[in-house]
N, C-alpha and C positions, 0 to 999 in steps of 0.2 A: 550808762544809759542817761538819756536826756530828762529834763524836768517834766516834759509833756508826755513821755513814754508811759505805757501801761503794760509792763511785762506779764502781769498776772491776769490781764483781760477782765478786771472787775469794774471797769468804767471810771476808775479813779487814778489820776495821773500821779507820777512819782512825787512831785512837789506837794500835792495835796496830802498824799499818804504820809510823807515826812512831817508836814505841819501838824497832822492830826494824830501822829504816833502809830501809824499803820505799818504794815510790811509790804513793800512793793512786789515781793516775790510770791505772796500768797493772798488769796481772796480775803478781804476784810469785810465782816458783816456788821461791825459796830462803829463805823466811821460816819454814819449819816447824821444830819442835823435833825433834831426833834423840835417840831413846831407845835405849840399848844396855845389855847386861848389864855389871855391874861386873867388870872384869878388869884385870890388870896392876898398877896402883898401889894396889890394895886390900890394903894390908899387914896390916890387922887383920880383914879379911873382914867388916867391919861394915856396909858399904853394899850396897844391893840393885841399884842401877842408876846409870847416868850419863846426864845430859841435856846436850846442847849446843845453843846457839842464838846467833844474831847479835844484837848490841845496837847501837843508834845512840849513838855516843860524844857526839854534839852535843845529844842530847835530855836536857838536865840538869833539865828541868821535869817529868819523869815518873820513876816508880819501877817497875821490872820485877823480878819475883821468881818463882822456882819454888816451888810449894806442893804438899804431898802430903796425902792422906787415905786411910783404908781404908774409908770409907763416904761415898758421894756426898751423903748428907743430913747428914753430920756436920761437924765443924770441920776446916778446912784449916789445915795447919801449915807454918811456915817457920822454926822455931827450929833452933838448932845441933844438936839431937838428931835431926833428920830431914833437914835440908838444909844442905849445905856447899859454898860456891863453892870449887872446887879449882884453877881457872885462868881467866885472862883474857888473850887473845892479840890484839894489834892486827892487823887484817886488812890493813894497809898501804895502804888506800885513802883514809885521812884521815877516814873517816866511821863505819866499823863496827869492832867487835871481836867475837871469838867467846868466849862464856862457857861454861865447863864446870862442871857442878854434880853432886855426888854426893848421892844421895837414899836414904833408908831408909824402909821402910813403917812406919806407926804401928800396924799390926795386931799383936796380941799374939804371934802365931806367924809374922808376916811372910808370910802367905799371899796377901795381895792388896794392891794399891796403885794409886791413881789420882793422876795428876800433871797440873798445869796451870801455865800461865804467867799470872800476874796482873799487870796493868798499871794504874797509877792516876796521875792528875795530882798533882803536889805543890803 
C-alpha cells in the first residue's frame, strides 16, 4: 500500500500513521496533535502555544517536525526562532515517545498562527 493510502479510512495516511506509531489497518484515536496555550515553563513569555504529539521511536527512516506560518499561502517555518522541541518523554511501551514543542507565530504582531505536522521520508 502507498504512503498516501488510508486503508482504515480514519483520515490519516499510512506515512503519518507510521511516523506517529499508529496502525494503518485500524482506526487510531490517539494520533492527533494537542494544542494548548503556553503556560508554566514559559519563563520569557516568548512562545505562543505548546504542541504535543506521539512519535514512533522505531521510525528512523522518516522525519517529523512541527511547522508554523501566519499565511496558509506563505512559507512554513521550522527554525529555532519559531519552533523549539522542549521535551521528549519515552511512553514506556518500547515503541513511542511523546514530543512537546513550543511554537511562536511568525506574524508581525503574533495575531494569528497555523500549525502543522510535516512528515517526510529520509
